[in-house]
gemmi code that builds the backbone of each chain (N, CA, C; Angstrom):
import gemmi

chains = {
    "A": [
        ("MET", (-55.913, -99.875, 96.953), (-54.696, -100.664, 97.182), (-53.691, -100.394, 96.060)),
        ("LEU", (-54.170, -100.378, 94.804), (-53.266, -100.125, 93.683), (-52.757, -98.698, 93.744)),
        ("ALA", (-53.620, -97.761, 94.124), (-53.201, -96.361, 94.229), (-52.032, -96.233, 95.192)),
        ("GLU", (-52.143, -96.922, 96.321), (-51.068, -96.870, 97.321), (-49.810, -97.556, 96.786)),
        ("ALA", (-49.995, -98.706, 96.140), (-48.847, -99.455, 95.627), (-48.088, -98.657, 94.576)),
        ("LEU", (-48.796, -97.853, 93.786), (-48.161, -97.076, 92.728), (-47.696, -95.702, 93.217)),
        ("GLY", (-48.125, -95.311, 94.418), (-47.788, -93.977, 94.907), (-48.575, -92.904, 94.186)),
        ("ALA", (-49.819, -93.208, 93.829), (-50.649, -92.254, 93.084), (-51.177, -91.171, 94.013)),
        ("ALA", (-51.148, -89.924, 93.516), (-51.680, -88.800, 94.284), (-53.188, -88.741, 94.182)),
        ("GLU", (-53.731, -89.339, 93.101), (-55.163, -89.223, 92.853), (-55.587, -90.402, 91.998)),
        ("SER", (-56.818, -90.903, 92.219), (-57.352, -91.947, 91.341), (-58.752, -91.525, 90.916)),
        ("VAL", (-59.015, -91.612, 89.620), (-60.251, -91.081, 89.048), (-61.035, -92.202, 88.386)),
        ("PRO", (-62.245, -92.518, 88.855), (-63.036, -93.544, 88.178), (-63.442, -93.058, 86.794)),
        ("LEU", (-63.343, -93.953, 85.798), (-63.671, -93.595, 84.429), (-65.042, -94.137, 84.073)),
        ("PRO", (-65.778, -93.471, 83.221), (-67.091, -93.992, 82.840), (-66.941, -95.314, 82.103)),
        ("SER", (-67.756, -96.289, 82.485), (-67.733, -97.573, 81.806), (-69.040, -98.263, 82.124)),
        ("GLY", (-69.296, -99.412, 81.563), (-70.525, -100.112, 81.914), (-71.093, -100.846, 80.734)),
        ("PRO", (-72.217, -101.478, 80.916), (-72.772, -102.306, 79.850), (-73.561, -101.519, 78.818)),
        ("ASP", (-73.171, -100.268, 78.528), (-73.905, -99.528, 77.509), (-73.193, -99.605, 76.162)),
        ("THR", (-72.013, -100.232, 76.131), (-71.343, -100.471, 74.855), (-71.663, -101.887, 74.411)),
        ("PRO", (-71.758, -102.131, 73.118), (-72.217, -103.450, 72.648), (-71.476, -104.635, 73.276)),
        ("PRO", (-70.135, -104.640, 73.339), (-69.501, -105.839, 73.918), (-69.929, -106.048, 75.366)),
        ("GLY", (-70.072, -104.968, 76.175), (-70.471, -105.086, 77.573), (-71.852, -105.686, 77.685)),
        ("PHE", (-72.787, -105.313, 76.818), (-74.163, -105.795, 76.895), (-74.213, -107.274, 76.526)),
        ("VAL", (-73.448, -107.666, 75.526), (-73.425, -109.073, 75.118), (-72.928, -109.939, 76.270)),
        ("ALA", (-71.867, -109.481, 76.914), (-71.306, -110.236, 78.044), (-72.335, -110.352, 79.166)),
        ("LEU", (-73.068, -109.265, 79.425), (-74.077, -109.280, 80.488), (-75.177, -110.274, 80.142)),
        ("ARG", (-75.618, -110.267, 78.889), (-76.682, -111.172, 78.463), (-76.261, -112.635, 78.671)),
        ("GLN", (-75.007, -112.919, 78.351), (-74.507, -114.283, 78.543), (-74.484, -114.668, 80.017)),
        ("GLU", (-74.086, -113.715, 80.838), (-74.032, -113.993, 82.284), (-75.429, -114.284, 82.812)),
        ("VAL", (-76.420, -113.514, 82.371), (-77.798, -113.721, 82.830), (-78.290, -115.093, 82.355)),
        ("ALA", (-78.008, -115.428, 81.090), (-78.454, -116.715, 80.545), (-77.823, -117.871, 81.315)),
        ("LYS", (-76.536, -117.713, 81.651), (-75.836, -118.773, 82.392), (-76.423, -118.929, 83.796)),
        ("ALA", (-76.790, -117.797, 84.406), (-77.219, -117.819, 85.810), (-78.619, -118.388, 85.973)),
        ("LEU", (-79.503, -118.166, 84.986), (-80.892, -118.607, 85.128), (-81.015, -120.089, 84.825)),
        ("ARG", (-81.602, -120.807, 85.724), (-81.789, -122.252, 85.497), (-83.209, -122.626, 85.848)),
        ("SER", (-83.792, -123.546, 85.068), (-85.168, -123.950, 85.331), (-85.190, -125.249, 86.105)),
        ("THR", (-86.060, -125.318, 87.144), (-86.268, -126.581, 87.861), (-87.694, -127.046, 87.599)),
        ("GLY", (-88.209, -126.704, 86.419), (-89.564, -127.132, 86.069), (-90.466, -125.947, 85.802)),
        ("GLY", (-90.275, -124.869, 86.540), (-91.117, -123.687, 86.349), (-90.341, -122.605, 85.615)),
        ("ARG", (-90.583, -121.342, 85.980), (-89.872, -120.224, 85.358), (-88.411, -120.274, 85.786)),
        ("PRO", (-87.477, -120.089, 84.854), (-86.055, -120.111, 85.240), (-85.770, -119.099, 86.338)),
        ("GLY", (-85.005, -119.515, 87.327), (-84.672, -118.616, 88.422), (-83.199, -118.671, 88.730)),
        ("LEU", (-82.813, -117.907, 89.720), (-81.414, -117.870, 90.137), (-81.245, -118.835, 91.314)),
        ("PRO", (-80.575, -119.973, 91.088), (-80.442, -120.943, 92.181), (-79.669, -120.327, 93.339)),
        ("ASP", (-79.975, -120.748, 94.546), (-79.304, -120.300, 95.766), (-79.522, -118.823, 96.081)),
        ("ALA", (-80.424, -118.158, 95.352), (-80.648, -116.734, 95.640), (-81.786, -116.581, 96.634)),
        ("GLU", (-81.666, -115.634, 97.546), (-82.745, -115.310, 98.480), (-83.206, -113.897, 98.196)),
        ("ARG", (-84.507, -113.639, 98.362), (-85.005, -112.290, 98.124), (-84.540, -111.360, 99.232)),
        ("ARG", (-83.997, -110.214, 98.824), (-83.603, -109.196, 99.805), (-83.995, -107.828, 99.245)),
        ("LYS", (-84.232, -106.871, 100.168), (-84.625, -105.534, 99.715), (-83.378, -104.666, 99.563)),
        ("ILE", (-83.264, -104.038, 98.397), (-82.120, -103.145, 98.151), (-82.650, -101.843, 97.568)),
        ("PRO", (-82.253, -100.667, 98.106), (-82.738, -99.408, 97.527), (-82.139, -99.187, 96.140)),
        ("VAL", (-83.006, -98.788, 95.191), (-82.588, -98.572, 93.806), (-83.270, -97.299, 93.299)),
        ("THR", (-82.545, -96.438, 92.618), (-83.172, -95.218, 92.081), (-84.055, -95.571, 90.875)),
        ("ASP", (-84.991, -94.676, 90.561), (-85.862, -94.875, 89.394), (-85.040, -94.999, 88.122)),
        ("THR", (-83.972, -94.191, 88.022), (-83.123, -94.212, 86.823), (-82.499, -95.587, 86.633)),
        ("VAL", (-81.977, -96.138, 87.721), (-81.337, -97.450, 87.640), (-82.375, -98.509, 87.282)),
        ("TRP", (-83.570, -98.445, 87.928), (-84.596, -99.452, 87.665), (-85.037, -99.417, 86.205)),
        ("ARG", (-85.169, -98.183, 85.661), (-85.558, -98.051, 84.245), (-84.503, -98.674, 83.345)),
        ("ALA", (-83.215, -98.421, 83.654), (-82.121, -98.969, 82.833), (-82.123, -100.493, 82.879)),
        ("VAL", (-82.344, -101.031, 84.070), (-82.348, -102.486, 84.234), (-83.541, -103.098, 83.505)),
        ("SER", (-84.696, -102.441, 83.586), (-85.904, -102.936, 82.908), (-85.708, -102.933, 81.401)),
        ("GLU", (-85.070, -101.858, 80.888), (-84.782, -101.786, 79.451), (-83.853, -102.912, 79.033)),
        ("ALA", (-82.834, -103.169, 79.861), (-81.872, -104.233, 79.561), (-82.584, -105.591, 79.486)),
        ("ALA", (-83.510, -105.832, 80.430), (-84.246, -107.106, 80.440), (-85.082, -107.242, 79.174)),
        ("LYS", (-85.679, -106.107, 78.755), (-86.505, -106.131, 77.529), (-85.630, -106.423, 76.311)),
        ("GLU", (-84.434, -105.783, 76.243), (-83.508, -105.985, 75.125), (-83.042, -107.430, 75.035)),
        ("MET", (-82.870, -108.050, 76.206), (-82.328, -109.424, 76.225), (-83.355, -110.463, 75.806)),
        ("SER", (-84.634, -110.116, 75.916), (-85.673, -111.133, 75.751), (-85.775, -111.621, 74.319)),
        ("LYS", (-85.892, -112.906, 74.166), (-86.218, -113.503, 72.872), (-86.860, -114.850, 73.182)),
        ("ALA", (-87.266, -115.620, 72.162), (-87.998, -116.873, 72.388), (-87.244, -117.776, 73.362)),
        ("GLY", (-87.914, -118.169, 74.436), (-87.320, -119.084, 75.407), (-86.457, -118.411, 76.458)),
        ("PHE", (-86.354, -117.109, 76.403), (-85.479, -116.423, 77.359), (-86.084, -115.087, 77.737)),
        ("HIS", (-86.656, -115.019, 78.928), (-87.328, -113.793, 79.373), (-86.926, -113.471, 80.803)),
        ("PRO", (-85.726, -112.914, 80.986), (-85.343, -112.580, 82.355), (-86.162, -111.411, 82.877)),
        ("SER", (-86.435, -111.421, 84.166), (-87.132, -110.286, 84.770), (-86.111, -109.201, 85.086)),
        ("PRO", (-86.551, -107.936, 85.229), (-85.612, -106.875, 85.625), (-84.882, -107.212, 86.920)),
        ("ALA", (-85.580, -107.817, 87.871), (-84.933, -108.157, 89.147), (-83.829, -109.191, 88.936)),
        ("GLN", (-84.052, -110.151, 88.037), (-83.025, -111.163, 87.761), (-81.805, -110.525, 87.093)),
        ("VAL", (-82.054, -109.598, 86.168), (-80.947, -108.906, 85.511), (-80.161, -108.086, 86.533)),
        ("ALA", (-80.893, -107.391, 87.405), (-80.233, -106.574, 88.436), (-79.389, -107.453, 89.350)),
        ("SER", (-79.919, -108.620, 89.683), (-79.204, -109.536, 90.578), (-77.887, -109.998, 89.948)),
        ("VAL", (-77.919, -110.293, 88.644), (-76.694, -110.763, 87.973), (-75.690, -109.614, 87.835)),
        ("ILE", (-76.194, -108.419, 87.544), (-75.295, -107.258, 87.467), (-74.577, -107.073, 88.801)),
        ("LEU", (-75.332, -107.224, 89.895), (-74.739, -107.070, 91.224), (-73.674, -108.148, 91.466)),
        ("GLU", (-73.972, -109.362, 91.007), (-73.003, -110.453, 91.190), (-71.716, -110.171, 90.416)),
        ("ILE", (-71.860, -109.684, 89.184), (-70.676, -109.343, 88.377), (-69.892, -108.235, 89.072)),
        ("ALA", (-70.629, -107.262, 89.612), (-69.986, -106.126, 90.270), (-69.189, -106.574, 91.492)),
        ("VAL", (-69.746, -107.504, 92.248), (-69.063, -107.976, 93.455), (-67.751, -108.660, 93.087)),
        ("ARG", (-67.734, -109.296, 91.918), (-66.497, -109.951, 91.457), (-65.406, -108.918, 91.199)),
        ("ASP", (-65.821, -107.707, 90.859), (-64.885, -106.633, 90.549), (-64.838, -105.641, 91.706)),
        ("MET", (-64.834, -106.166, 92.935), (-65.088, -105.363, 94.123), (-64.166, -104.158, 94.319)),
        ("PRO", (-62.839, -104.298, 94.230), (-62.001, -103.134, 94.600), (-62.346, -101.875, 93.816)),
        ("GLY", (-62.412, -101.972, 92.489), (-62.750, -100.814, 91.667), (-64.154, -100.330, 91.942)),
        ("LEU", (-65.064, -101.271, 92.157), (-66.462, -100.913, 92.385), (-66.679, -100.209, 93.716)),
        ("VAL", (-65.940, -100.637, 94.717), (-66.082, -99.981, 96.027), (-65.723, -98.506, 95.898)),
        ("ARG", (-64.643, -98.250, 95.160), (-64.239, -96.841, 94.968), (-65.335, -96.062, 94.262)),
        ("ARG", (-65.870, -96.661, 93.168), (-66.898, -95.952, 92.396), (-68.170, -95.778, 93.210)),
        ("ALA", (-68.520, -96.817, 93.983), (-69.728, -96.724, 94.808), (-69.580, -95.608, 95.836)),
        ("GLU", (-68.394, -95.498, 96.404), (-68.177, -94.452, 97.408), (-68.354, -93.073, 96.781)),
        ("HIS", (-67.743, -92.889, 95.582), (-67.896, -91.606, 94.886), (-69.362, -91.306, 94.610)),
        ("ALA", (-70.103, -92.336, 94.151), (-71.501, -92.153, 93.782), (-72.349, -91.834, 95.015)),
        ("LEU", (-72.075, -92.539, 96.118), (-72.860, -92.313, 97.336), (-72.626, -90.911, 97.872)),
        ("ARG", (-71.389, -90.465, 97.830), (-71.113, -89.108, 98.332), (-71.847, -88.070, 97.489)),
        ("ALA", (-71.931, -88.322, 96.180), (-72.521, -87.333, 95.272), (-74.040, -87.395, 95.228)),
        ("SER", (-74.628, -88.524, 95.661), (-76.051, -88.722, 95.389), (-76.948, -88.569, 96.601)),
        ("ALA", (-76.488, -87.991, 97.667), (-77.317, -87.831, 98.871), (-78.578, -87.075, 98.500)),
        ("GLY", (-79.731, -87.655, 98.873), (-80.987, -86.976, 98.590), (-81.634, -87.387, 97.297)),
        ("SER", (-81.007, -88.277, 96.483), (-81.672, -88.677, 95.232), (-82.854, -89.574, 95.548)),
        ("LYS", (-83.850, -89.574, 94.637), (-85.084, -90.330, 94.873), (-84.795, -91.814, 94.705)),
        ("GLU", (-85.194, -92.631, 95.654), (-84.905, -94.062, 95.605), (-86.173, -94.871, 95.767)),
        ("ARG", (-86.154, -96.070, 95.293), (-87.237, -97.004, 95.581), (-86.595, -98.310, 96.011)),
        ("GLU", (-87.353, -99.090, 96.772), (-86.820, -100.372, 97.203), (-87.349, -101.440, 96.270)),
        ("VAL", (-86.483, -102.314, 95.839), (-86.932, -103.445, 95.033), (-86.387, -104.711, 95.659)),
        ("SER", (-87.093, -105.800, 95.418), (-86.614, -107.084, 95.879), (-85.851, -107.730, 94.745)),
        ("LEU", (-84.656, -108.158, 95.031), (-83.855, -108.844, 94.035), (-83.878, -110.320, 94.338)),
        ("GLY", (-84.009, -111.145, 93.302), (-83.969, -112.592, 93.495), (-84.431, -113.337, 92.272)),
    ],
    "B": [
        ("MET", (-78.935, -123.208, 76.963), (-80.058, -122.282, 77.119), (-79.875, -121.147, 76.124)),
        ("ALA", (-81.001, -120.573, 75.650), (-80.957, -119.521, 74.658), (-80.053, -118.386, 75.141)),
        ("GLY", (-79.152, -117.912, 74.266), (-78.324, -116.753, 74.602), (-76.981, -117.130, 75.201)),
        ("GLU", (-76.770, -118.400, 75.549), (-75.510, -118.743, 76.216), (-74.456, -119.146, 75.183)),
        ("ILE", (-73.363, -118.399, 75.124), (-72.273, -118.695, 74.190), (-70.976, -118.646, 74.980)),
        ("ASP", (-70.151, -119.653, 74.853), (-68.828, -119.616, 75.467), (-67.858, -119.210, 74.357)),
        ("PHE", (-67.438, -117.946, 74.361), (-66.595, -117.455, 73.278), (-65.276, -118.207, 73.213)),
        ("GLY", (-64.733, -118.513, 74.376), (-63.460, -119.227, 74.410), (-63.549, -120.545, 73.661)),
        ("ASP", (-64.629, -121.277, 73.956), (-64.833, -122.559, 73.278), (-65.017, -122.366, 71.777)),
        ("VAL", (-65.876, -121.424, 71.415), (-66.175, -121.197, 69.997), (-64.911, -120.843, 69.229)),
        ("LEU", (-64.037, -120.040, 69.854), (-62.815, -119.595, 69.176), (-61.680, -120.617, 69.299)),
        ("GLY", (-61.863, -121.620, 70.139), (-60.772, -122.575, 70.366), (-59.659, -121.966, 71.191)),
        ("ALA", (-60.007, -121.102, 72.165), (-59.003, -120.414, 72.974), (-58.294, -121.399, 73.907)),
        ("ALA", (-56.993, -121.165, 74.093), (-56.174, -122.074, 74.893), (-56.411, -121.897, 76.385)),
        ("GLU", (-56.811, -120.665, 76.785), (-57.023, -120.416, 78.211), (-58.141, -119.409, 78.390)),
        ("GLU", (-58.564, -119.273, 79.655), (-59.657, -118.351, 79.940), (-59.217, -116.921, 79.647)),
        ("GLY", (-60.098, -116.138, 79.090), (-59.767, -114.774, 78.743), (-59.631, -113.908, 79.974)),
        ("SER", (-58.893, -112.804, 79.836), (-58.765, -111.833, 80.914), (-59.522, -110.580, 80.514)),
        ("ALA", (-60.272, -110.021, 81.461), (-61.055, -108.823, 81.144), (-60.463, -107.577, 81.787)),
        ("GLU", (-59.287, -107.728, 82.404), (-58.731, -106.584, 83.144), (-57.566, -105.985, 82.377)),
        ("ARG", (-57.779, -104.783, 81.856), (-56.746, -104.149, 81.035), (-55.965, -103.120, 81.830)),
        ("LEU", (-54.653, -103.184, 81.727), (-53.754, -102.211, 82.342), (-53.127, -101.406, 81.213)),
        ("THR", (-53.283, -100.087, 81.254), (-52.788, -99.228, 80.178), (-51.831, -98.175, 80.726)),
        ("LEU", (-50.658, -98.078, 80.129), (-49.706, -97.023, 80.482), (-49.729, -95.957, 79.396)),
        ("TYR", (-49.567, -94.697, 79.815), (-49.555, -93.583, 78.857), (-48.125, -93.060, 78.771)),
        ("ILE", (-47.486, -93.216, 77.620), (-46.088, -92.806, 77.459), (-46.031, -91.455, 76.760)),
        ("PRO", (-45.533, -90.415, 77.445), (-45.501, -89.074, 76.854), (-44.301, -88.917, 75.918)),
        ("SER", (-44.196, -87.750, 75.291), (-43.060, -87.497, 74.399), (-42.441, -86.118, 74.640)),
        ("GLN", (-42.991, -85.392, 75.648), (-42.428, -84.094, 76.006), (-42.392, -83.978, 77.519)),
        ("ASP", (-41.444, -83.158, 78.007), (-41.450, -82.912, 79.449), (-42.458, -81.798, 79.746)),
        ("ARG", (-42.572, -81.419, 81.021), (-43.628, -80.454, 81.371), (-43.358, -79.056, 80.817)),
        ("ASN", (-42.127, -78.828, 80.316), (-41.823, -77.538, 79.686), (-42.039, -77.582, 78.176)),
        ("GLY", (-42.527, -78.709, 77.674), (-42.772, -78.829, 76.242), (-41.555, -79.246, 75.443)),
        ("VAL", (-40.476, -79.660, 76.129), (-39.269, -80.089, 75.417), (-39.403, -81.564, 75.058)),
        ("ALA", (-39.212, -81.870, 73.772), (-39.428, -83.233, 73.284), (-38.292, -84.165, 73.687)),
        ("PHE", (-38.621, -85.423, 73.888), (-37.614, -86.471, 74.097), (-38.049, -87.708, 73.311)),
        ("ASP", (-37.126, -88.651, 73.134), (-37.418, -89.865, 72.379), (-38.129, -90.866, 73.284)),
        ("PRO", (-39.412, -91.132, 73.023), (-40.135, -92.065, 73.897), (-39.854, -93.525, 73.566)),
        ("GLY", (-39.108, -93.768, 72.459), (-38.872, -95.137, 71.997), (-38.412, -96.106, 73.072)),
        ("PRO", (-37.315, -95.779, 73.813), (-36.858, -96.718, 74.844), (-37.891, -96.957, 75.945)),
        ("TRP", (-38.664, -95.919, 76.263), (-39.686, -96.063, 77.302), (-40.820, -96.975, 76.815)),
        ("ILE", (-41.146, -96.863, 75.529), (-42.187, -97.732, 74.955), (-41.708, -99.180, 74.966)),
        ("GLU", (-40.426, -99.378, 74.603), (-39.858, -100.733, 74.624), (-39.910, -101.325, 76.025)),
        ("ASP", (-39.492, -100.533, 77.012), (-39.506, -101.012, 78.404), (-40.930, -101.318, 78.857)),
        ("ALA", (-41.878, -100.482, 78.430), (-43.285, -100.699, 78.813), (-43.805, -101.999, 78.202)),
        ("LEU", (-43.449, -102.240, 76.942), (-43.886, -103.483, 76.283), (-43.323, -104.694, 77.011)),
        ("LYS", (-42.052, -104.618, 77.389), (-41.437, -105.760, 78.108), (-42.113, -105.963, 79.457)),
        ("LEU", (-42.296, -104.862, 80.192), (-42.881, -104.955, 81.532), (-44.312, -105.479, 81.463)),
        ("LEU", (-45.118, -104.910, 80.578), (-46.524, -105.338, 80.502), (-46.639, -106.768, 79.970)),
        ("SER", (-45.721, -107.167, 79.086), (-45.746, -108.555, 78.607), (-45.453, -109.519, 79.746)),
        ("SER", (-44.616, -109.090, 80.684), (-44.319, -109.966, 81.831), (-45.529, -110.074, 82.753)),
        ("ILE", (-46.449, -109.130, 82.621), (-47.649, -109.120, 83.467), (-48.824, -109.826, 82.792)),
        ("GLY", (-48.929, -109.682, 81.463), (-50.107, -110.221, 80.787), (-49.799, -111.248, 79.712)),
        ("GLY", (-48.527, -111.546, 79.509), (-48.191, -112.531, 78.473), (-47.962, -111.885, 77.121)),
        ("GLY", (-48.326, -110.638, 76.985), (-48.151, -109.910, 75.735), (-48.619, -108.491, 75.957)),
        ("ALA", (-48.270, -107.579, 75.054), (-48.699, -106.194, 75.215), (-48.799, -105.557, 73.834)),
        ("THR", (-49.508, -104.461, 73.754), (-49.700, -103.751, 72.493), (-49.429, -102.275, 72.690)),
        ("ALA", (-48.678, -101.678, 71.767), (-48.472, -100.228, 71.774), (-49.280, -99.658, 70.617)),
        ("MET", (-50.152, -98.724, 70.924), (-50.985, -98.111, 69.886), (-50.167, -97.068, 69.140)),
        ("PRO", (-50.602, -96.708, 67.935), (-49.929, -95.592, 67.235), (-50.084, -94.320, 68.067)),
        ("PRO", (-49.135, -93.368, 67.917), (-49.206, -92.149, 68.733), (-50.548, -91.436, 68.584)),
        ("ALA", (-51.039, -90.973, 69.710), (-52.295, -90.219, 69.714), (-51.995, -88.786, 70.123)),
        ("ASP", (-52.862, -87.869, 69.744), (-52.706, -86.475, 70.184), (-53.125, -86.374, 71.634)),
        ("GLY", (-52.220, -85.877, 72.472), (-52.531, -85.771, 73.888), (-52.379, -84.356, 74.384)),
        ("ALA", (-52.986, -84.090, 75.521), (-52.857, -82.777, 76.153), (-52.857, -82.974, 77.658)),
        ("TRP", (-52.086, -82.176, 78.339), (-52.054, -82.227, 79.800), (-52.093, -80.808, 80.327)),
        ("LEU", (-53.029, -80.543, 81.228), (-53.165, -79.203, 81.786), (-52.293, -79.078, 83.019)),
        ("ASP", (-51.270, -78.233, 82.948), (-50.400, -77.957, 84.083), (-51.093, -76.891, 84.923)),
        ("LEU", (-51.735, -77.318, 86.014), (-52.524, -76.373, 86.809), (-51.644, -75.350, 87.521)),
        ("GLU", (-50.440, -75.785, 87.873), (-49.530, -74.850, 88.556), (-49.151, -73.701, 87.648)),
        ("ARG", (-48.876, -74.012, 86.412), (-48.401, -72.989, 85.481), (-49.506, -72.478, 84.566)),
        ("GLN", (-50.702, -73.111, 84.677), (-51.839, -72.745, 83.819), (-51.461, -72.801, 82.340)),
        ("THR", (-50.781, -73.890, 81.975), (-50.446, -74.071, 80.556), (-50.923, -75.446, 80.106)),
        ("LEU", (-51.228, -75.564, 78.824), (-51.644, -76.835, 78.251), (-50.478, -77.394, 77.445)),
        ("VAL", (-49.988, -78.551, 77.852), (-48.887, -79.196, 77.132), (-49.504, -80.124, 76.091)),
        ("ARG", (-49.242, -79.862, 74.819), (-49.750, -80.708, 73.732), (-48.612, -81.598, 73.264)),
        ("GLU", (-48.867, -82.884, 73.119), (-47.804, -83.803, 72.730), (-48.405, -85.069, 72.154)),
        ("LYS", (-47.531, -85.870, 71.536), (-47.936, -87.203, 71.087), (-47.789, -88.168, 72.270)),
        ("VAL", (-48.796, -89.014, 72.459), (-48.801, -89.985, 73.562), (-48.989, -91.373, 72.975)),
        ("VAL", (-48.230, -92.325, 73.487), (-48.396, -93.715, 73.054), (-49.006, -94.506, 74.217)),
        ("LEU", (-50.136, -95.159, 73.945), (-50.763, -96.024, 74.948), (-50.231, -97.443, 74.770)),
        ("VAL", (-49.762, -98.013, 75.858), (-49.287, -99.392, 75.836), (-50.150, -100.174, 76.817)),
        ("TYR", (-50.759, -101.273, 76.362), (-51.669, -101.986, 77.253), (-51.468, -103.491, 77.197)),
        ("THR", (-51.933, -104.134, 78.274), (-51.972, -105.580, 78.340), (-53.235, -105.991, 79.089)),
        ("PHE", (-53.672, -107.214, 78.890), (-54.733, -107.797, 79.707), (-54.039, -108.684, 80.734)),
        ("ILE", (-54.194, -108.327, 81.989), (-53.319, -108.853, 83.025), (-53.647, -110.268, 83.461)),
        ("ASP", (-52.610, -110.926, 83.972), (-52.775, -112.128, 84.786), (-52.700, -111.611, 86.222)),
        ("PRO", (-53.753, -111.762, 87.017), (-53.772, -111.137, 88.344), (-52.585, -111.505, 89.225)),
        ("GLU", (-52.174, -112.760, 89.177), (-51.041, -113.173, 90.026), (-49.762, -112.495, 89.561)),
        ("ARG", (-49.581, -112.410, 88.270), (-48.354, -111.778, 87.752), (-48.356, -110.280, 88.054)),
        ("LEU", (-49.525, -109.649, 88.006), (-49.584, -108.219, 88.338), (-49.151, -108.000, 89.783)),
        ("GLU", (-49.638, -108.855, 90.667), (-49.267, -108.717, 92.072), (-47.746, -108.863, 92.239)),
        ("GLU", (-47.166, -109.823, 91.528), (-45.710, -110.044, 91.620), (-44.937, -108.850, 91.076)),
        ("LYS", (-45.501, -108.180, 90.068), (-44.754, -107.128, 89.361), (-45.123, -105.710, 89.803)),
        ("LEU", (-45.926, -105.596, 90.857), (-46.373, -104.262, 91.281), (-45.211, -103.320, 91.605)),
        ("SER", (-44.220, -103.811, 92.319), (-43.082, -102.940, 92.679), (-42.348, -102.489, 91.428)),
        ("GLU", (-42.188, -103.421, 90.484), (-41.475, -103.092, 89.247), (-42.294, -102.068, 88.440)),
        ("LEU", (-43.616, -102.224, 88.455), (-44.474, -101.278, 87.759), (-44.343, -99.885, 88.385)),
        ("ARG", (-44.338, -99.857, 89.685), (-44.177, -98.571, 90.378), (-42.827, -97.939, 90.011)),
        ("ARG", (-41.749, -98.746, 90.059), (-40.413, -98.219, 89.744), (-40.394, -97.642, 88.341)),
        ("TYR", (-41.007, -98.332, 87.384), (-41.013, -97.859, 85.996), (-41.748, -96.522, 85.893)),
        ("LEU", (-42.928, -96.442, 86.476), (-43.746, -95.232, 86.350), (-43.074, -94.037, 87.024)),
        ("HIS", (-42.494, -94.267, 88.192), (-41.842, -93.164, 88.902), (-40.565, -92.735, 88.173)),
        ("ARG", (-39.841, -93.686, 87.615), (-38.628, -93.360, 86.843), (-39.013, -92.557, 85.600)),
        ("LEU", (-40.104, -92.969, 84.955), (-40.596, -92.239, 83.770), (-40.892, -90.793, 84.129)),
        ("GLY", (-41.583, -90.607, 85.239), (-41.943, -89.258, 85.646), (-40.731, -88.417, 86.008)),
        ("ARG", (-39.801, -89.028, 86.747), (-38.613, -88.338, 87.247), (-37.658, -88.021, 86.113)),
        ("GLU", (-37.297, -89.004, 85.316), (-36.225, -88.852, 84.329), (-36.665, -88.100, 83.088)),
        ("THR", (-37.957, -88.039, 82.821), (-38.408, -87.281, 81.642), (-39.088, -85.977, 82.044)),
        ("GLY", (-39.004, -85.617, 83.310), (-39.499, -84.313, 83.745), (-40.997, -84.136, 83.572)),
        ("GLN", (-41.772, -85.130, 84.007), (-43.229, -85.046, 83.858), (-43.860, -84.369, 85.072)),
        ("GLY", (-44.865, -83.564, 84.816), (-45.649, -83.004, 85.911), (-46.527, -84.088, 86.516)),
        ("GLU", (-46.866, -85.078, 85.691), (-47.791, -86.126, 86.112), (-47.624, -87.318, 85.183)),
        ("VAL", (-47.633, -88.520, 85.763), (-47.618, -89.758, 84.979), (-48.918, -90.485, 85.308)),
        ("VAL", (-49.582, -91.040, 84.285), (-50.855, -91.720, 84.552), (-50.840, -93.134, 84.009)),
        ("CYS", (-51.651, -93.981, 84.656), (-51.931, -95.293, 84.108), (-53.387, -95.629, 84.437)),
        ("GLU", (-53.933, -96.541, 83.686), (-55.356, -96.843, 83.780), (-55.525, -98.327, 84.076)),
        ("PHE", (-56.391, -98.644, 85.066), (-56.634, -100.047, 85.398), (-58.017, -100.194, 85.989)),
        ("GLN", (-58.770, -101.185, 85.509), (-60.113, -101.472, 86.004), (-60.980, -100.221, 86.029)),
        ("GLY", (-60.898, -99.459, 84.946), (-61.774, -98.298, 84.843), (-61.407, -97.152, 85.762)),
        ("VAL", (-60.185, -97.150, 86.281), (-59.738, -96.054, 87.139), (-58.427, -95.499, 86.591)),
        ("LEU", (-58.334, -94.170, 86.541), (-57.110, -93.506, 86.086), (-56.308, -93.102, 87.310)),
        ("PHE", (-55.082, -93.585, 87.413), (-54.207, -93.276, 88.547), (-53.219, -92.202, 88.128)),
        ("LYS", (-53.136, -91.139, 88.928), (-52.257, -90.013, 88.588), (-51.121, -89.955, 89.595)),
        ("ILE", (-49.897, -90.012, 89.117), (-48.715, -89.999, 89.989), (-47.981, -88.683, 89.794)),
        ("ARG", (-47.772, -87.953, 90.899), (-47.134, -86.637, 90.787), (-45.875, -86.523, 91.642)),
        ("ASP", (-45.823, -87.250, 92.740), (-44.639, -87.209, 93.610), (-43.850, -88.479, 93.384)),
        ("TYR", (-42.651, -88.313, 92.801), (-41.905, -89.488, 92.361), (-40.922, -89.971, 93.410)),
        ("ASP", (-40.832, -91.317, 93.509), (-39.852, -91.919, 94.406), (-38.445, -91.532, 93.944)),
        ("GLN", (-37.524, -91.398, 94.890), (-36.148, -91.072, 94.525), (-35.303, -92.333, 94.365)),
    ],
}
model = gemmi.Model(1)
for chain_id, residues in chains.items():
    chain = gemmi.Chain(chain_id)
    for i, (resn, *xyz) in enumerate(residues, 1):
        res = gemmi.Residue()
        res.name, res.seqid = resn, gemmi.SeqId(i, " ")
        for name, pos in zip(("N", "CA", "C"), xyz):
            atom = gemmi.Atom()
            atom.name, atom.element = name, gemmi.Element(name[0])
            atom.pos, atom.b_iso = gemmi.Position(*pos), 0.0
            res.add_atom(atom)
        chain.add_residue(res)
    model.add_chain(chain)
structure = gemmi.Structure()
structure.add_model(model)
structure.setup_entities()
């Protein structure tokens, strides 16, 4: 939409993400805010389990992020971290749709696994 | 809960922060390598972006390069980045004005390409409105 509004001939997604310190801190806060305990292990309220295909590379990155975030009293699971990342991404939908389209076109045939998020 | 910090509260911020940065790249040479004074364009960019985000910042000149694919030449020049963190409603209101500024910049300073960056995407403008 912005490309059309500006009359741009081309739009190029730039590398970004939670691999820089400020991005990771913000993600950790979002996960902490989202997880709430109703007596047992903190979970994501109103979330339902659904199957989403995820590559091994992405799953490893998410698992590492969950490990980095963990400290006394706060142990998010990789699936919970992935779920919050997806929620943040949906909030930034226009830019993400473009990047997702580029990634999907480029990644046909990559090895995927299905994980349940919730 | 462990890990939860509201930075706005801690800092005593007056309003919710904006995470969406809009950056304009102001060149200093035309596509033939002829220099021009970018000062007025930087001033206009600061005014325009301030109307969108409440304030704007112009960075010190950076070394820039642009590859002219048609002529197979590399234009080396000083580039000034001017950015703001947008108010989404104000950006929507000012979109036409932003377009007019960028196209005028490209047309009047003889640019092969004018770029701006928003939400992690670089927009390249090559065909300018008349």
